[in-house]
MIMI-575207 format. One record per residue (C-alpha): residue in three letters; x, y, z. Coordinates in steps of 0.02 Angstrom, whole numbers, plus 50000, padded with zeros to 5 digits. Example, Ala and Ser with C-alpha at 12.3 -4.5 7.8 and 13.67 -1.06 7.14 Angstrom:
BEGIN
ALA506154977550390 SER506844994750357 
***
This chain:
BEGIN
UNK500005000050000 UNK500635017849969 UNK501485027050111 UNK501535010950211 UNK499675011650252 UNK498674995850277 UNK497014992950188 UNK495934999850329 UNK497005015650348 UNK496955018850161 UNK495075016550154 UNK494825028750298 UNK495995041550217 UNK495085040250049 UNK493425042250138 UNK494035058050225 UNK494695065050061 UNK493045061849975 UNK492105069850119 UNK493185085650108 UNK492945086449919 UNK491085083849938 UNK490985097550069 UNK491965110849976 UNK491285105949806 UNK489545100549858 UNK488655112249738 UNK489675105949592 UNK489435087949649 UNK487555090449657 UNK487585097649483 UNK488515082449416 UNK487395070049504 UNK485805079049452 UNK486295081349270 UNK485655070449129 UNK486105068448947 UNK484385073948885 UNK484405091148964 UNK485375105448889 UNK485745113249056 UNK486835128649057 UNK487285137649217 UNK487185156249186 UNK486735169449314 UNK487215183949201 UNK486005198149170 UNK486905202449008 UNK485675197848870 UNK486995194648736 UNK488105184348851 UNK486615173748903 UNK486065171248723 UNK487805165648670 UNK488105154448821 UNK486485145248783 UNK486835143848595 UNK485275153448544 UNK485065161148372 UNK483445170948394 UNK482875182748531 UNK481085186348584 UNK480845199948716 UNK479235205148802 UNK478625218748919 UNK476955213748995 UNK475805221249126 UNK474505207649149 UNK475305193049056 UNK474535195248883 UNK476105201348795 UNK477065187048878 UNK475795174348813 UNK475955180648634 UNK477845181548645 UNK477915163448702 UNK476695158148565 UNK477785166448435 UNK479375158748506 UNK478605141348508 UNK478075142948326 UNK479805148448271 UNK480515132848355 UNK479175121148288 UNK479155127448108 UNK480955132848078 UNK481965123748213 UNK482675140348272 UNK483475140448444 UNK482445154148526 UNK482745163248689 UNK481145171048756 UNK481405183448898 UNK480595197248999 UNK481475213948971 UNK481405216049160 UNK482555201149186 UNK484065206849083 UNK485215221549051 UNK485175226848868 UNK486685238448861 UNK487605226448745 UNK486135223448628 UNK487105230348479 UNK488355216148501 UNK487085202848451 UNK487765190648321 UNK487375196548144 UNK486195181748112 UNK485075185548263 UNK483435194948246 UNK482505202148396 UNK480605201248408 UNK479855212848538 UNK478105211248613 UNK477585226448714 UNK475975230648804 UNK475375248348834 UNK474795252249010 UNK473705267249055 UNK473945282748949 UNK475285276648830 UNK476445270548968 UNK477645255948967 UNK477195241349082 UNK477895243249259 UNK479245230149232 UNK479755237749064 UNK480115255249130 UNK482005251649137 UNK481855246048955 UNK481035262848914 UNK482445271949005 UNK483735261948909 UNK482925266248741 UNK482745284648789 UNK484595286448826 UNK485185278948661 UNK486065289548532 UNK486035288648343 UNK486955273148282 UNK486965264148450 UNK485925249848379 UNK486405250048196 UNK486775231348199 UNK485055226748270 UNK483635220048162 UNK481965218848249 UNK480105215448232 UNK478855223548348 UNK477105218948403 UNK476155230848517 UNK474645226648623 UNK473455240848663 UNK471675247248668 UNK471015259748540 UNK469795267148665 UNK471275275348750 UNK471935291848684 UNK473715285148660 UNK473315268748573 UNK474825257048577 UNK475835271648642 UNK477215260948718 UNK477535251148558 UNK477495267048452 UNK478745275548568 UNK479875260148570 UNK479825259348380 UNK480295277748365 UNK481735276348488 UNK482405260248410 UNK482335268048237 UNK483225283948297 UNK484595272948372 UNK484895265048201 UNK483985248348223 UNK483115241248069 UNK481255236648081 UNK480775221247979 UNK479025223247912 UNK477755234248000 UNK477445236948185 UNK475965225948233 UNK474575234248333 UNK473355223248428 UNK471725231548478 UNK470905224548634 UNK469605238448623 UNK468925231048462 UNK469145213248527 UNK470315208948382 UNK471955205548475 UNK472115187648415 UNK471695191248234 UNK472845206548235 UNK474235195148297 UNK473885181748166 UNK473925194348023 UNK475545202048086 UNK476355185048119 UNK475995178447944 UNK476825193647865 UNK478305193447984 UNK478665174847967 UNK478705176747776 UNK479975190847798 UNK481015180547919 UNK481065165847799 UNK481855177247671 UNK482955187247791 UNK483675172047881 UNK483545159347737 UNK482415148147841 UNK481705131547783 UNK479935128647843 UNK479365111247890 UNK477805103447962 UNK477505110448134 UNK478145098648267 UNK478055101148454 UNK479765104748528 UNK479655104748719 UNK480545117648825 UNK480525105948974 UNK480935087949009 UNK479325080549077 UNK479365066149199 UNK478085057149308 UNK478625054949489 UNK478285040149601 UNK478045051149753 UNK476345054049832 UNK475465070849829 UNK475555070450018 UNK477425074050003 UNK477675091450081 UNK478785096349934 UNK477395093149807 UNK476335108349764 UNK474465105649770 UNK474085122649695 UNK474945134549814 UNK475125151549729 UNK477015151449752 UNK478285139049819 UNK478465149449978 UNK476795142450035 UNK477345124250024 UNK477455115650194 UNK479255110650154 UNK479785128950154 UNK480445138350305 UNK479215152650321 UNK479155166950444 UNK477535171450531 UNK476895186050633 UNK476355183050815 UNK474555180450760 UNK475045166850636 UNK475085176550473 UNK476465174550346 UNK477575189850335 UNK478035198050170 UNK478545207450073 UNK477075203849958 UNK477045208649775 UNK476555202749601 UNK477655187249619 UNK477215183349800 UNK475395186449848 UNK474675187850022 UNK473335175150066 UNK472055187150139 UNK470445182950231 UNK468825189950160 UNK468055196750320 UNK466445202750239 UNK465525200050075 UNK463805204950017 UNK462685205649865 UNK462405223449804 UNK461075220649671 UNK459245218549715 UNK458615213249543 UNK458925194449563 UNK459425192549381 UNK461195199249395 UNK462465199549535 UNK463755211649601 UNK464855206849747 UNK465615218449877 UNK467095209849962 UNK468245216050101 UNK470005208850119 UNK470895210350286 UNK472765213750264 UNK473155216150450 UNK474905210450496 UNK475475208550315 UNK476235225850298 UNK475335226550131 UNK475025244750087 UNK473885253049960 UNK473385270549909 UNK471635276149864 UNK471415273149677 UNK472555257749667 UNK472025240749600 UNK471845224349693 UNK472485208949602 UNK471525193149645 UNK472315176149606 UNK470875164649559 UNK470685146049528 UNK469615136549404 UNK467915129449449 UNK467535111149485 UNK466465109549328 UNK467775116849210 UNK469185106649287 UNK468205090549271 UNK467805093849089 UNK469615098049045 UNK470255082249129 UNK468935071849041 UNK469295079448870 UNK471145074848876 UNK470975058748977 UNK472075065349117 UNK472325057849290 UNK472255072149417 UNK473255062149545 UNK474815060649436 UNK476315069649512 UNK477495076849383 UNK479075087049367 UNK479695098749231 UNK481545102249205 UNK482005117049093 UNK483065111748946 UNK484115127448960 UNK484465140849089 UNK483495154648999 UNK481845145949040 UNK481015146949209 UNK479785134749286 UNK478005140349246 UNK477325136849421 UNK477835128049583 UNK478515110649547 UNK478345096149570 UNK476455096549569 UNK474965086049516 UNK474035086949352 UNK472435090849448 UNK473255105349540 UNK473995112449380 UNK472305111949290 UNK471385119849438 UNK472625132949494 UNK473915136449358 UNK473145134849183 UNK471925146849097 UNK470765132749041 UNK469195143249017 UNK469855157848914 UNK469525160948730 UNK470615150848612 UNK471605156248462 UNK471755149448286 UNK473605147248320 UNK473245134748459 UNK472195124748336 UNK473635124748212 UNK474795118248349 UNK473665105148427 UNK473095097548262 UNK474705087148255 UNK473975076948399 UNK472205075248331 UNK471565057548364 UNK470965055248184 UNK471485061648012 UNK469745068747989 UNK469905079448146 UNK471655084748096 UNK470995091047931 UNK469545099948017 UNK470725108848138 UNK471855113647994 UNK470395121447899 UNK469795131048052 UNK471545137448094 UNK471695144947919 UNK469945152447902 UNK469625166548026 UNK467795168647975 UNK467405150247995 UNK468375149748159 UNK467375164548225 UNK465735156348173 UNK466125139048243 UNK467155143448397 UNK467275161748449 UNK465455167248444 UNK464965151648541 UNK466155156548683 UNK466975139348677 UNK468525136148780 UNK469815123148728 UNK468965107848803 UNK467245113748744 UNK467875116448567 UNK468805099948549 UNK467385089548622 UNK466165098648509 UNK467205094748354 UNK467455076548403 UNK465635073648457 UNK466185070348635 UNK467635058448596 UNK469175060848705 UNK470775069148645 UNK471915058148750 UNK473235058248613 UNK473745076048662 UNK475305075248774 UNK475125083248944 UNK476765092848926 UNK476095100548764 UNK474575107048860 UNK475665113949000 UNK476725123548874 UNK475315128948756 UNK473845133548867 UNK474085151048942 UNK474415151849128 UNK473065158149246 UNK473335176749277 UNK472755187849421 UNK471155197949393 UNK471245216449432 UNK469905226849519 UNK469835245349559 UNK469925247049748 UNK468315254449817 UNK468945258649991 UNK470025272850057 UNK471775270150123 UNK471405284350246 UNK469835276850322 UNK470185258250290 UNK472045256250320 UNK471995237350350 UNK470525232850240 UNK470385232950050 UNK468665233449968 UNK468255228249790 UNK466635228949691 UNK466415215649556 UNK465015212149431 UNK464795193249414 UNK465025187449236 UNK463665174449208 UNK462585174049054 UNK461745160848946 UNK462725155448794 UNK462105167248657 UNK462145153748522 UNK461425138348607 UNK460345135548761 UNK461115118248777 UNK462875125248790 UNK463565129248963 UNK463345147349022 UNK464735159848996 UNK465525162649166 UNK466965173149230 UNK468285164249332 UNK468605176149477 UNK466895184349491 UNK465995167749509 UNK467275162549639 UNK466865178349736 UNK465005174649721 UNK465245156849784 UNK466195163849933 UNK464835176949965 UNK463455163849958 UNK464385151850071 UNK464995165150193 UNK463235171750216 UNK462515154050227 UNK461475155750068 UNK461005142549941 UNK462505136249841 UNK461595122649742 UNK461735120949553 UNK460105130449534 UNK460895145649616 UNK462705144949561 UNK463195140249383 UNK464925134349440 UNK465705129249605 UNK467465130349677 UNK468585121749802 UNK468515135349935 UNK469735126350051 UNK471155127449925 UNK472785117649928 UNK473085109950099 UNK471675120950168 UNK472695136650129 UNK471115146150078 UNK470015139050215 UNK468895151550308 UNK468685161950149 UNK470445167250102 UNK471155171449931 UNK472885176349868 UNK473025194949826 UNK474285208549789 UNK474135227349758 UNK474525235549591 UNK474995253749599 UNK473985265949495 UNK474145284049442 UNK472275286549471 UNK472445299349611 UNK471475313949682 UNK472295330949660 UNK473455335249804 UNK472565351749834 UNK470875347749915 UNK470175364349852 UNK470355358449671 UNK468645353649598 UNK468425335649541 UNK467265328849406 UNK467045310049417 UNK466125298949291 UNK465855280849340 UNK464325270749287 UNK464095253149355 UNK465615246249444 UNK466565261049371 UNK465995269749529 UNK467165258849634 UNK468695270449643 UNK467555285549669 UNK466805277449823 UNK468615276649881 UNK468905294849832 UNK467385301149926 UNK467765290650079 UNK469515298050071 UNK468835315850069 UNK467615311750209 UNK469055305950318 UNK470075321350269 UNK468685333250325 UNK468485323350485 UNK470335325950525 UNK470455343750458 UNK468725351750478 UNK469345369450441 UNK469995365450267 UNK468735368850128 UNK468495356649984 UNK468225360749802 UNK466665354249715 UNK466645335149699 UNK465385330649564 UNK465035312249530 UNK464055306349377 UNK463435288649406 UNK462405277249295 UNK461435261249324 UNK459955252249246 UNK458725256549383 UNK458585257749572 UNK458835239049595 UNK460655239649537 UNK461065256749609 UNK462735252849695 UNK462995258749874 UNK461435269549861 UNK461225270250050 UNK462985277450072 UNK462995292449956 UNK461775303450056 UNK462855300850210 UNK464405306650117 UNK463485322050053 UNK462945326350229 UNK464695324450300 UNK465475334550160 UNK464175348250181 UNK463755350949999 UNK465515349149929 UNK464965332349859 UNK463525329949737 UNK462975314449645 UNK462065315149477 UNK461205298749432 UNK460705292249260 UNK459565277049246 UNK459505268349078 UNK458095255549103 UNK456695264449195 UNK454965259049134 UNK454075271249017 UNK455555283249020 UNK456895286948889 UNK458605279648919 UNK459795291349008 UNK461675288949015 UNK463065298249105 UNK463595307448947 UNK461815314548934 UNK461915320849112 UNK463585329149075 UNK462805339048934 UNK461345343949047 UNK462605351849167 UNK463785358649034 UNK463825376849094 UNK464335371749270 UNK465585358949205 UNK466385371349086 UNK466615383949227 UNK467385370649339 UNK468615365749202 UNK469015382649125 UNK468935394049278 UNK469345382749426 UNK470535369949349 UNK469455354749387 UNK470205337249370 UNK469195324549269 UNK469125305949309 UNK468275292349205 UNK468115274149257 UNK467175259649179 UNK466815252449007 UNK468125257548879 UNK467195253548720 UNK465545263048737 UNK465475273648894 UNK467235280948892 UNK467075286248710 UNK465365293948740 UNK466005303448892 UNK467525309448795 UNK466385316048658 UNK465295324848789 UNK466805333948861 UNK467375338748686 UNK465645346048652 UNK465635355548817 UNK467355363148787 UNK467025367548605 UNK465425376648650 UNK466165385148801 UNK467755390348713 UNK466835393948549 UNK468105383548455 UNK468035368448339 UNK467815350948408 UNK469535346648339 UNK470305360448444 UNK469305354848596 UNK469905336848570 UNK471705343348571 UNK471355351848739 UNK470725335248809 UNK472295326948742 UNK473355339648836 UNK472315336748993 UNK472705318148980 UNK474555321248956 UNK474625332549109 UNK473565320949218 UNK472055332549228 UNK470985319849132 UNK471275302249198 UNK470475285949141 UNK470365269049225 UNK469415259349093 UNK469325241549033 
***
């Protein structure tokens, strides 16, 4: 033996050496032991976009800036199609996650496709503000080596339609970058986002084929993850059962406040599971429902300002989950894992988890479907006849609209309808995980005041529940989050929750009873919808229906202000509210109390549109009726204008009413008056919170 050691001594010495190596190199050792030949795992913690792209051997870059997840969904769809059709090696990334200073150093064969949502009045999404700053500080020629395509997502009912994409395009062009094709502009206001995307994509992919000399082949699913079924039980504390984030798994070391609440910070990536301490029905008509819900955030250190939005993280209903599982022949108890095939891809939700948990809590299984999804899923059609049918529908937008869109069919509904109820169990589960959009939070204008309700957040939500407009036999059209709120309200107030009362039902206990006793995950999204800092400034508010929600918060805010500072005088606060009739007049018992406490500084003008034997009256009509007073408030006293509610009809009608009032008062053309309104919007004197 070496060094005169006997066998036992040598074995002990080797063991000690291995232990030391394992200790000091344990991370590397884990990496070696955990690696497999199928995964293309690359360790890269760099924020440099070009370095990351090169280290992962990518030859195409897709970037997105998204506020609510829509731009991300379309970016990922586009990236998946480039991989499936052209075998490109695509990196798809959030602009928030990387530094772009070296963007001009991209390899000459790499094109960048950018998907960018517009938030508010032409603003970049919150996470894309650093991207905006980067573009703004560029000089001529800084990006002369960059070729790009651009697809914007916006709403034409806003003054600055697709403002973020238009600004990005201008700044990129001024920096010397070359736009391939035209800038795509999706219009959510017209409900044409998907068709706008399809038209843009077809043009752009033709350009890319020529620009990059691409060979197109039959679309074939190329997974981003290695999918594996695990032998472990779902009772394993490391297995997610639908927890909103991995921090809520029992295997994690969490910190709690003395009263047993998890401590934050809480944000868009880590929600607070808040108890709903009160909920009630606001409508008295019996045909429609509107839920008032109050979330207690005591002990969470979660802060909000009057005018902010509450994000509610929903789950899918029992009925929709059951149908989806049945359609694809899925076993909800199966525990699975996903391993990213390269380091630029992140896990889509907490893993490992079960198929049932993913369908209920993580996938958007009830949303509208796109023609693109049909073109992707047809490769797995159980019969050649169905494959041909899907191919025809994916290429004919009119036929697709007639057969699928106008019937409000979700993915499972549509496929079962086309197959006459036969299962689609030939579709791989990992394809569904990567192709079905992920469930996103729903946003609601906060209807409470951060001055008077510091530890409670109120929201006001119309329940989406209507018969299918095409067929009485088809299931009703139901919103995900609003029907969840209604189920909670019915249960919390010990009302009937049978099928005759509720169209869909939910698991109110949640994963491992996390939502038991009426809790839901939430976070706060900041808004620029703010009262003027000077309380003497007049305020004109227009909010029909649930558009009145933030104005309830505004008035409660002013009521608290007067209570604390009784000697300060308020400017005129004029609220124009609209409802169908007295039965759906929201918070009607509260408004007289506010008027009394504010001693005439607050006035509410009500328009009812469905009163028997009376002409329909809308908020824009009431504005015209008070045009002299409104003009004086705007022109002489510098009033701020706030509009909240429906973007398509109401907001446009209200905008036109203000244009009319200004043109008459100023004795100018309507075009000139419209320019004044545009300037008011730019300066924050005319604010909209519309959807």
